[in-house]
C-alpha positions, -999 to 999 in steps of 0.1 A, spaced: -822 -925 457 -809 -917 422 -823 -882 423 -806 -876 456 -772 -888 443 -776 -866 412 -785 -836 434 -755 -841 456 -733 -845 426 -746 -813 411 -731 -794 441 -696 -801 427 -706 -785 394 -713 -750 407 -690 -724 392 -680 -709 425 -660 -680 411 -688 -670 387 -714 -671 415 -693 -651 439 -683 -625 413 -719 -621 403 -733 -618 438 -707 -597 456 -712 -564 436 -750 -566 443 -744 -573 480 -720 -543 483 -746 -521 467 -770 -531 495 -744 -521 520 -740 -486 507 -750 -456 528 -742 -441 562 -755 -471 582 -745 -503 564 -749 -525 595 -784 -513 603 -814 -536 596 -840 -559 611 -826 -578 641 -835 -614 647 -847 -609 682 -882 -608 695 -885 -571 687 -875 -576 650 -871 -539 647 -844 -521 626 -813 -513 646 -775 -508 643 -759 -542 649 -722 -542 659 -716 -577 646 -730 -566 612 -706 -537 610 -677 -560 620 -686 -585 593 -688 -557 567 -653 -546 578 -640 -581 576 -654 -585 541 -638 -553 530 -604 -565 542 -608 -597 522 -619 -577 492 -587 -556 495 -566 -587 500 -581 -601 468 -569 -570 449 -603 -555 444 -600 -524 466 -614 -515 499 -652 -508 497 -664 -476 512 -688 -495 534 -658 -511 551 -644 -477 561 -678 -466 573 -682 -498 594 -648 -496 609 -653 -460 620 -688 -469 634 -672 -497 656 -647 -472 669 -672 -445 675 -697 -469 692 -672 -488 714 -691 -477 746 -726 -475 733 -742 -477 767 -718 -451 781 -709 -471 812 -672 -465 808 -665 -501 796 -653 -507 760 -671 -535 743 -699 -542 719 -732 -560 723 -767 -562 707 -790 -532 703 -819 -548 723 -826 -560 758 -820 -597 760 -824 -626 784 -799 -649 768 -805 -679 791 -841 -674 799 -834 -672 836 -851 -638 841 -818 -618 842 -825 -596 812 -795 -576 801 -802 -540 789 -795 -531 753 -758 -527 745 -746 -548 774 -711 -559 765 -713 -595 750 -681 -614 746 -689 -627 711 -698 -593 697 -667 -578 713 -645 -606 700 -658 -602 664 -653 -564 666 -618 -569 679 -611 -594 651 -624 -570 624 -605 -539 638 -572 -559 641 -576 -571 605 -582 -535 594 -552 -522 613 -530 -548 595 -539 -535 560 -522 -507 542 -544 -477 538 -564 -453 559 -570 -474 590 -564 -453 622 -540 -479 636 -532 -461 668 -568 -456 677 -577 -492 668 -550 -506 691 -561 -483 719 -597 -495 715 -591 -532 711 -568 -533 741 -594 -514 762 -620 -540 751 -597 -568 762 -589 -554 796 -621 -563 815 -612 -599 808 -578 -596 826 -597 -596 859 -598 -631 874 -634 -625 885 -643 -625 848 -643 -662 846 -670 -688 846 -669 -717 871 -650 -738 845 -625 -710 839 -638 -697 806 -641 -661 796 -678 -652 803 -707 -650 779 -711 -613 788 -698 -588 814 -731 -590 832 -727 -609 866 -756 -633 861 -742 -645 828 -709 -655 844 -727 -685 860 -728 -703 826 -698 -720 809 -705 -711 773 -678 -723 749 -683 -704 717 -678 -667 728 -650 -677 751 -631 -696 724 -634 -668 699 -623 -641 723 -594 -662 736 -581 -666 700 -582 -628 695 -566 -622 729 -537 -645 720 -534 -627 687 -533 -593 705 -507 -606 729 -483 -607 700 -490 -571 690 -488 -551 723 -456 -536 734 -461 -539 772 -448 -574 784 -472 -573 814 -502 -567 792 -491 -594 768 -488 -619 796 -523 -610 810 -537 -615 775 -520 -649 772 -531 -661 806 -567 -653 798 -565 -671 765 -547 -701 781 -573 -705 808 -601 -707 783 -582 -731 761 -575 -753 791 -612 -754 799 -619 -763 763 -595 -792 765 -610 -803 798 -645 -804 784 -640 -816 748 -662 -843 734 -653 -869 708 -678 -881 682 -675 -919 684 -685 -923 648 -659 -899 633 -633 -891 659 -639 -854 655 -636 -831 685 -666 -809 694 -681 -790 723 -716 -787 737 -731 -752 738 -722 -750 775 -711 -772 804 -746 -769 817 -764 -780 785 -760 -815 770 -765 -803 735 -740 -798 707 -735 -764 692 -753 -754 660 -733 -745 629 -723 -708 636 -715 -715 672 -694 -745 663 -677 -724 637 -669 -697 664 -652 -724 685 -632 -738 656 -621 -703 645 -611 -693 680 -590 -725 685 -573 -721 651 -565 -684 658 -550 -694 692 -529 -720 675 -518 -697 646 -506 -671 671 -485 -694 692 -508 -702 722 -489 -721 749 -514 -750 747 -515 -751 709 -499 -785 708 -526 -801 730 -552 -795 703 -557 -819 673 -564 -793 647 -575 -817 621 -601 -833 644 -613 -799 655 -619 -789 619 -635 -822 610 -666 -816 631 -679 -790 607 -683 -817 580 -710 -832 602 -734 -804 594 -738 -817 558 -769 -836 550 -761 -872 541 -789 -878 517 -798 -843 506 -777 -812 496 -790 -793 526 -768 -778 552 -780 -788 587 -785 -763 615 -773 -789 640 -748 -817 633 -758 -853 626 -751 -859 663 -786 -844 667 -808 -865 643 -838 -852 662 -833 -817 647 -837 -815 609 -839 -777 606 -820 -761 578 -791 -739 586 -797 -701 585 -779 -678 561 -759 -666 592 -747 -701 598 -736 -707 563 -717 -674 562 -697 -681 593 -689 -716 582 -678 -704 548 -651 -682 563 -637 -713 580 -640 -737 551 -626 -713 525 -595 -706 545 -588 -744 550 -577 -761 518 -585 -795 532 -622 -784 536 -628 -779 499 -657 -804 499 -675 -785 527 -668 -752 509 -684 -765 477 -715 -777 495 -719 -745 514 -716 -722 484 -739 -745 464 -766 -741 490 -768 -703 490 -790 -697 459 -819 -714 477 -819 -686 503 -826 -658 478 -859 -640 477 -874 -626 445 -855 -593 450 -822 -611 452 -817 -606 489 -808 -635 512 -834 -647 536 -829 -662 571 -839 -697 559 -841 -712 524 -870 -696 505 -889 -729 505 -888 -732 542 -920 -732 563 -902 -714 591 -909 -677 596 -887 -661 570 -874 -627 563 -842 -608 554 -819 -601 584 -792 -575 576 -768 -591 601 -771 -625 584 -766 -610 550 -733 -595 563 -721 -629 574 -727 -642 539 -710 -612 524 -680 -619 545 -681 -656 537 -683 -649 500 -654 -624 501 -633 -649 520 -640 -676 494 -632 -653 465 -599 -642 482 -590 -679 488 -599 -697 456 -595 -734 453 -562 -741 437 -550 -706 443 -562 -690 409 -583 -659 412 
């Protein structure tokens, strides 16, 4: 027990700024070139491909770098333009982003073709492009606003709702049967944000209505951890299993974005209790970060680097979550391989382990967020 306590205490002694300042230049070097978001995908094919979420994370990281006064990395511009140029990758006339492989997300036999428009990929791309448009510099703002509004318009249609009233997992009809909280929450937050930016009152109201419907469904289906009082959501209405760390972080980020941008149901959410759920992914007796919360004691798998990167963005933009931030950052060196790249799982893991470009971009973005938002405010 003494060794465990010492190990946990050591987390608080990590020099966060030094770690981030040492790692980020090396990570940006790996993102150089014409295709910074291309790499192995963590799907059954495991082949190299251009991953829209990876390009979006690089763009988000670049925005944070600029906000921290360190300039806008070239890979950010390349990634932003890639998202704009590939906003209809499957050429079906619908603006949106997906994954570069065919995928049966629910294992029900309804395999979606490559580049089907997935709500979470679209939401993250919209987030990145809106952040870019808000920064001074070379962002093509008019083009960005045209593309992000086009990406939101399919969700204006009332048929693009799940049975519970959520925005759907994807635009594929079979996927609309499932009430999946994380993509709906993230997209709803961005739609509420966009409603404050468009000039057309009718479009603004459609954006708000879509966001409100999803947020009402979240309120209707929220869970409360009896041990902590935190609010959380299962992966879907159909599945009695809490979200893993990245998907829980998507829900949290979507809700807080909705609140920040004046959502009509904002006052119905207890923001502190929504945020508190992420603390439940910390190992109680070890410094590990859990893939699933302590609500799932049956699952002891370590979090992926992807998971930690997404959670870092939330924790490092919430001053009250400094303890979680410290534990997350302190966990990251364990994920490095001998070449200094970040693996899917800790290097000591017995799980199948390799470097996934998309997951490294999540860590890149998380690190940049943390450096841009230092504890105590001193850079």
